[in-house]
C-alpha positions as a Python dict, from the first residue, in 0.01 Angstrom:
ca = {
    (1, 'M'): (0, 0, 0),
    (2, 'N'): (282, 91, 227),
    (3, 'I'): (417, -82, 508),
    (4, 'K'): (530, 108, 800),
    (5, 'T'): (621, -133, 1074),
    (6, 'K'): (702, -494, 1151),
    (7, 'A'): (346, -560, 1271),
    (8, 'E'): (225, -435, 938),
    (9, 'Y'): (493, -643, 752),
    (10, 'F'): (370, -949, 944),
    (11, 'T'): (-2, -899, 884),
    (12, 'A'): (92, -852, 515),
    (13, 'M'): (275, -1163, 505),
    (14, 'A'): (-18, -1357, 665),
    (15, 'A'): (-261, -1208, 409),
    (16, 'L'): (-22, -1346, 132),
    (17, 'E'): (44, -1705, 283),
    (18, 'D'): (-323, -1723, 292),
    (19, 'L'): (-371, -1631, -84),
    (20, 'V'): (-114, -1854, -192),
    (21, 'A'): (-301, -2135, 9),
    (22, 'K'): (-609, -2072, -226),
    (23, 'G'): (-380, -2132, -508),
    (24, 'L'): (-286, -1847, -747),
    (25, 'S'): (-505, -2022, -1035),
    (26, 'N'): (-808, -1998, -816),
    (27, 'F'): (-761, -1606, -743),
    (28, 'S'): (-1047, -1341, -849),
    (29, 'P'): (-925, -1041, -1024),
    (30, 'E'): (-947, -849, -690),
    (31, 'E'): (-733, -1134, -510),
    (32, 'H'): (-482, -1139, -783),
    (33, 'T'): (-425, -710, -745),
    (34, 'R'): (-428, -786, -373),
    (35, 'F'): (-161, -1029, -408),
    (36, 'G'): (37, -815, -623),
    (37, 'E'): (25, -486, -409),
    (38, 'L'): (108, -690, -93),
    (39, 'A'): (397, -881, -223),
    (40, 'K'): (530, -530, -361),
    (41, 'A'): (488, -348, -20),
    (42, 'A'): (660, -625, 162),
    (43, 'E'): (925, -636, -71),
    (44, 'V'): (982, -259, -45),
    (45, 'W'): (970, -320, 339),
    (46, 'E'): (1237, -615, 327),
    (47, 'L'): (1462, -412, 123),
    (48, 'N'): (1450, -94, 351),
    (49, 'E'): (1474, -301, 672),
    (50, 'Y'): (1716, -551, 579),
    (51, 'P'): (1934, -411, 318),
    (52, 'M'): (2212, -629, 126),
    (53, 'P'): (2460, -542, -103),
    (54, 'L'): (2404, -661, -443),
    (55, 'K'): (2740, -870, -448),
    (56, 'P'): (2813, -927, -55),
    (57, 'S'): (3122, -1089, 65),
    (58, 'L'): (3105, -1407, 222),
    (59, 'V'): (3208, -1212, 564),
    (60, 'Q'): (2898, -965, 493),
    (61, 'L'): (2670, -1288, 451),
    (62, 'L'): (2791, -1440, 759),
    (63, 'T'): (2782, -1130, 984),
    (64, 'Y'): (2428, -1077, 862),
    (65, 'L'): (2314, -1412, 932),
    (66, 'M'): (2460, -1397, 1283),
    (67, 'T'): (2297, -1061, 1365),
    (68, 'H'): (1959, -1139, 1194),
    (69, 'L'): (1954, -1471, 1395),
    (70, 'D'): (2064, -1317, 1699),
    (71, 'L'): (2352, -1579, 1711),
    (72, 'S'): (2694, -1557, 1885),
    (73, 'Q'): (3001, -1666, 1686),
    (74, 'T'): (3015, -1973, 1886),
    (75, 'E'): (2656, -2071, 1820),
    (76, 'F'): (2711, -1988, 1469),
    (77, 'A'): (2982, -2209, 1470),
    (78, 'N'): (2808, -2486, 1614),
    (79, 'Q'): (2496, -2426, 1367),
    (80, 'L'): (2775, -2489, 1089),
    (81, 'E'): (2929, -2763, 1257),
    (82, 'I'): (3255, -2614, 1247),
    (83, 'S'): (3507, -2502, 1524),
    (84, 'G'): (3467, -2146, 1644),
    (85, 'S'): (3864, -2073, 1533),
    (86, 'L'): (3770, -2188, 1167),
    (87, 'L'): (3456, -1942, 1184),
    (88, 'S'): (3697, -1673, 1331),
    (89, 'D'): (3958, -1722, 1034),
    (90, 'I'): (3688, -1732, 774),
    (91, 'L'): (3551, -1398, 926),
    (92, 'N'): (3892, -1234, 957),
    (93, 'G'): (3976, -1307, 601),
    (94, 'K'): (4264, -1575, 698),
    (95, 'K'): (4076, -1857, 546),
    (96, 'K'): (3814, -1951, 259),
    (97, 'P'): (3532, -2167, 345),
    (98, 'N'): (3571, -2520, 238),
    (99, 'L'): (3284, -2702, 53),
    (100, 'D'): (3140, -2832, 373),
    (101, 'V'): (3073, -2498, 500),
    (102, 'A'): (2936, -2399, 211),
    (103, 'R'): (2680, -2687, 214),
    (104, 'Q'): (2596, -2594, 569),
    (105, 'L'): (2500, -2235, 473),
    (106, 'H'): (2331, -2374, 182),
    (107, 'S'): (2126, -2644, 350),
    (108, 'K'): (2065, -2463, 713),
    (109, 'F'): (2030, -2107, 624),
    (110, 'Q'): (1896, -2164, 288),
    (111, 'L'): (2129, -1939, 102),
    (112, 'D'): (2134, -1968, -257),
    (113, 'G'): (2435, -2165, -364),
    (114, 'N'): (2531, -1908, -652),
    (115, 'L'): (2547, -1607, -401),
    (116, 'I'): (2762, -1844, -169),
    (117, 'L'): (2969, -1882, -475),
    (118, 'E'): (2983, -1551, -617),
    (119, 'S'): (3067, -1409, -250),
    (120, 'L'): (3383, -1596, -257),
}
């Protein structure tokens, strides 16, 4: 299976969600195979469509989030509950994020805590 468009990706994701709702232990052999094919195809599409460096810097993570979520720097700062100037300083490498910023990235944007720490 090969996903070529965003519409095909969303269709595959909907099919995956339907299968997951059924419960993995309730899969027939055909559904198990289908699940694996859909998951692999979705993963390949995501890696091609939204490539992420293996060890991204915090600035790369923040820039990716702003772009992916279509947020301005001000909107993103508001989401993180920090000032625009602090976000600007972090993006320009003048300051490191504090623990509160890391917590907000984790809780509001579901970024893995290890990824945040490794990006510093």
